[in-house]
N, C-alpha and C positions, 0 to 999 in steps of 0.2 A: 475278166468275168464281170457280170453286172448283177447287182442286187436291186430289188424293188422294195421300198419302204412305204407302205400305205400311210396316209396322213390321218385316217380315221376321223375322230371328232374335230380335229384341227383343220380339216380341209377347207372349211369356209372362211377361216380367219388367217390362214398362214400364207406368207409370201417369203420365199427364200431370200430374195434380194433385200427386202425390208428388214428381215430378221438378222441376216449376216451383217449388213451395213448399218447397224444400229449403235455400235460402240467401237471405239478405237482398237479394241482387242482384235478385230478382224484384220487390221493392218499389220499386226505383229507376227513375225515369223514363228512357226513355219506356215501360217495361213497364207493362201494366195487366192484372192478374189479376181475373177476374170470378167470385166465389165461387158465384153462383147458377147460371151456365151452365157453370162449370168450363172457362173458356176464357181464353186469353192473347191480348191485342190489343196491337199496337205497329206503328210504321212500320218498314219494311225498305228498305234501300238496295240496289237491284238493279244489279249491275255489268254493264256492257256486255261486259267481258272478265274472266272469272273469275280470271285470273292478275294482274290489276291491282288491288291491294287498295285503292288510293285514286284509281283512274281515274274516268272519266266514269260517271255512274250516274243512275238514276231511283228515287225513293222512292214506295212505296205503303203504304197501311194494310192490315194483314192480321190475321185472327183465326184462332187455332189451337184446334181441339177434337179430342177423341179419339172416334172412331166407336164407337158401342155395337153396331153390326151386324157390322163387319169389323175385323180387326186392322190398323188404319190411323189416320192423322191426316187431318183435313179442314182445309184451309187456304183460308179465304174471303178473296179479295183484292178490296178495295172500290175502286170508281171505274174499273174497267177490265173489258172484255168478253173480253180475251185477252192473253196475254203471249207474247213470242218464246221459242223454245227456250232461248236463252241466259239470259233473265230467269227462266224457270221453274227452270233448273238453279241459278242464283244464289240464288233464294229457298229452294229445297229444301236447298241446302248450308248456308245460315245457320240454318234450322230444325233441321237435324240437329246442327249445332254447339251450339246452345243447349241441346238436350235430350239430348246425349250419345248419339247413335244410330249411331256408327261401330262398326266391327268391334273396334277397340281398346277402346272404351268397354264394349262388350258382354262382352269377355273380363274386364275389370276387375270388372264387376258379378258375373259368375259366380264369379270367384276370391274376391271379398269374401264373397259369400253362402256359399260352401263353407267358407271359413275360419271364419265365424261359427257355422256348424253344427257343425263339428268341435270347436271350443273352447267350445261352449255359451255364447255371448256373451249379455249381458243383453238383454232384450226391446227396449229402445230402440235398441240398436246393431244387433241382428239385423233389426229391421224397417225400418231406414233405407233400404235399397234399393240403395245404391251408385251413384246418379246424382246429380251435383251441377250445379244450374242455372248457366248462364253466359250471356254476351252473344253476339249474332250474329257479332261480330268480336273479335279479340284486342285491337285498339286500344281499343274500348269497355271491355273488361275491365281493361286497364292503367290507364286514366283512373279508372275507378270504384274500383280498388284504392287509388289515390292519394287519392281522396275519403274512403276509410274511415280514413285515418291521423289520429291525434291529435284526435279529436272524437267527440261523441256521434252516434249513428246518425241522430237527427233532423236534424242539420246536414248529414250526408252526403246524406240525401234531398233537402234543400233545395238543395244545390249541384248535384245531378244535375238537379233541376227547372229551375234557372236556366240550366244549359248547354243544355237542350232549348229553353227559351224563347228564349235567345240565338240558337240555330240558326235558329229561325223568323224572328226579326228580321233576321238576316243574309240569309235568303232573300228576305224582303219588300223590303229596301232596297238590296241589293247584288248583283243577278243578274250583272252584267258582271264585277264584281270577283272574285266567288267561283266563277264558271264554272258548268258543268252539274251539279256534284256538290252538289245542294241538295234539300231535302225537299219533297215535294208532299203536300198533304192529300187526304183522300177528299172529293171535291166533286161536286156536280151541275153540269150545264152552265151554270146561272145563278150559280154561285159559292157556293152554300150549303155549309157543312161540317157534318159529323155530330157529335153530342155524344160526347165521349170521356172526360170527367172531371166529377166533381160540381162544382156552383157553389160559389163561395167563401161560407163561412158569413156570415150577416148581420153578426155581431159583428166580422168582419174587414174588411168593406167600407169603413168609414170610414178605415182605415189605408192603403188602397191607392191608388196612383196610377192614374188612369183616363184613357183617351184613345179617340177614335173611329177606327175603321178603315172604309174604303170600298173596295168592289170595283168596278173599272171593267170594262165589257164591250166586246167588239169593236165594237158598234154605237154606242159613245159614251155609253151610259147608265151611270148610277152608282147603287149601292145601298148604304145604310148597313147593315152587318152586326153592329152592336153595339159593345161595349167590350172593350178588352184590359186586363187587370189585372196588376199586378206589386206585390210586397211587398218592397221593398228592405231593410227593417229587420226582417222577420219570418223569421228563419232556421229556425224550427221549423214553418213552414207546409208542409203536404204536399198542398195543393189548388190550387197556383198553375199549373194546366195550361191554363186557359182562354185560348186564343189563336186567331187567325184568319189565314188567308193565302189567296192566290189561285193558281189552277191554270193555268199557261201552258206546260206541258211537252208538246210535240207527240208525245212517245213514249207518253203515256197515250192509247191509241187511242180510247176512248169512255168515257162515264160512265153510271152507273145512276141512276134517280130515287131520291130520298131515301126514298120510300115502300117501295122494295124492300129497303132495308137492314134488318138485324135489329132488332127492338124494343129489345133491350138497348143498342143504340147510338143509338137515336133516340127517347128517352123524355122529352125535355124541349124546350120551345119555344125555349130559348136555345141557340145553337149555339156550338161551340168545338172546338178541335183541339190536339193536342200536337205539338210539333216533334220531329224526329228527333234522335238523338244526334249531335253535331257530328263531322264527318270530320276527319282530320289536316289536309287542305288548308284547311279553314275555320278551324281553330284556329291553324295556323301563320302565318296572315296577320294575326293580331290582336296588338295591343300588350299586353304583359304587365300593365302597370298598369291598363289598361282592363278586361282580363279579370278581374283580381283584384277590382276595384271593382264591376263589373257583376254578377258571379256570387258575390260574397262568398267567394272561394276563398282569400284570404290568400296565404301563401307557395306554395301549391299551383299557383297560376297560372303562375309561372315554370317549374316542373317540367313542367307540361302543355304549355306552348308549346314548350319545348325538345324534348320527346318528339315532338310533332307535326312540328316542323321537321326533326328527325332522320329521321323516316319520309319526309317529302316530299323531302328532299335525298338520301335513299338510304343514309345512314350506319347506319340501323336498318332491317333487313330483316325485316318481320313474316312474310313468306312462308317464308323460310328457318327462322325460329324454329318455326313451326308444323309444317313438314315434319320437323323433328327430333323432334317429339312423336308421330309416327305409330307408332313402336315404342319406348315409354318404357324407359329403362335408366338405371342409376345413373351410368354414364360420360357419357351424354348430358345427364343432369340437371346434372352439374358444369359442363359446357360451356355449357348454357343459362343456368344461374345466374350464371356468370362474365360472360356477355354482358349479362344484366339488371343486374347490380351496376355495370356500366360506365355505365348510364344515370343521369343526374342525379336524385337523390331516391329511387332504388330501394334502400332499406335492407332489412334482413332481413325485416321484417314485410310490406312491399310485395312483395318478391321471392317470399316463400313463398305469398302469396295469388295472385299471377300464375301461379306454377308449379302451384298447385292447379287454376287455370282451364285450364292446359295439359295436365293429366292426371297430375301427380305428386302423390301423396297421402301420402308418408312423412314430410313435415315439417309441423309444426303452427305456423301463424303466431301467435306468442305476443305478447300485449299486456296491458293492465290488465284487460281482460275475461277473459282466460285466468287471471290471478291470482285474480280474484274467483271464477271458476268452480271452480278447484281448492280454494279455501278453503271455499266453501259446500257443494260436492258431495263432495269427498274429504278435507276436514279438513286440507289442506296449507297451511302458511303460507309462501308463496313470495314472492320479491322479484324486482325487475327483473334482478338478478344470477343468481338461481337458477332462474328460471322455465323456461328452455330445458332445463336438466338435469332438473328435476322432471317436465316434460312427456315428455321422452324416456324416463325410467324408468317412468312410469305407463302409457304407451301402447305401449311396445316390443313387447309380445306381439301387437299387431295389425299388425305390419309385413307388407307395405309399405303398409298402409292406416291409419296412425295418425291421419291427419286425419279420415277417416270416423268413427272411433270417438269422437274428441274432439267433432266437430261433432254427431254423433248425440246425445251426452249434452247438449251445450249447447242444441241445438234442442228436445230433450225438456224441458229446464229452462224454456226460454222458454214452451213450451206449457202447462206447469204454472202459470205466472204469468199468461198472457194468453189461454189457450184455444187452440183449433186455429188456427194461423197462416194456413192456407189459407182460413179463413172470416173473417179479420179485415178490417174495413172500411178502405179506403184512407186515410181521414182519421185512423185510429188508428195508422198505422205509426210515427209519431213518438213513440209512447208507449214504444217499445222502447229505453229508455235505462238507464244504470247506476243512476240513482236509483230506478227502479222494479224493480230486481232485488234490492234489499236485503230480507232476510227481515223480515217483519212480526212485531211482538210478539204472542205467543200463537199463532203459526202452528203447526199440528200437523205440518207437513212435516219430515221428518228427512233428513239427508244420505244415509243408507244407502238410502233409497227409490229415489232416482234412480241411484245408483251400481250398484244391483242390477237396475235396469231395471223396477222396480215403479212404475207411474204414481202 
């Protein structure tokens, strides 16, 4: 089925490509950006009750494109012929959250663009747009911000892949233990799944653990649907999506034939599917050591499990936190920041990233990448002790959108190194690492080029 989501007041300023490809979160599983069709595909968890953030749900695969005919988004939902009004509202709400389509977000866009115009900001900042991609849920944002800590981006990608792989395994083997909050793939009545990610390169196959998966049908027949691959020792792999599972959710009312699916999703004889991002209830039930070993999370596993348990047990109220962001203000920022700092593992960097996802843009999450950026682009020799002060001084004139200015510069720098990031192949996402940011000998690029907005 297909839903149409009008852009309303955002029609004049919104670009799906620019919004999605504005932050590295779009590269993290289970998101899949398709450069050829300019579409975003991923599983969405449809809540039965919008006010229950971790209540019973059904997951479907959906693809989002921007209409070239009318000011709207088109959301293709695979594997179903219709959705209930509650499920349609849940899907629309998550899409709007990801793409910053609320009234509050639109005000921020207009205020940021007006400020850039008045102060004649550099081209790279003025052209940024003022919309920052995020996840369908605050919980997914929080976990992914934890995954960004103290490691190269390639490992962050790998950990996100592993969590989605794990979610699919939990669904396959523990329906009763984990309840109805599980992900369903887009499947035909015979159990086939559509291609969602590229096959593992041949050079990697020998290093992977392989096992057979079989789908059982109601009539007792069984059909082998191929292999499942996992690379426990390959933390830089970004192609470990190929998984399969079965569809037994009675809430998915009907299925479409695979021939009716878009060619972009059915272009390979080998079938596979990506798992959804785990829910709090799924992760809260796991042993910390198991999660650390299975997904290569290290110390992050304990923090993620504690976060999930806090949400499930009610000590962390995500709904209240998001309601406090409907009308952002500095007083509310302080209150939200205090609540976040009380969560185990939420230091300044993680808190600043989460608050950015929640709509606060006046604090720059500073880390070693920030130190590198200020040195290469602005000629500043910062240290861990001085970086916050240096960032505050450099971007103060962009208040309250300091993060936009910093990130627009950083994103432009990345594109000078790697080309248009919205056109980058999925298999190349892991190249965005600190070692590839070092200036090459003989490079004609000068620091002033980027600082002044000149490509």
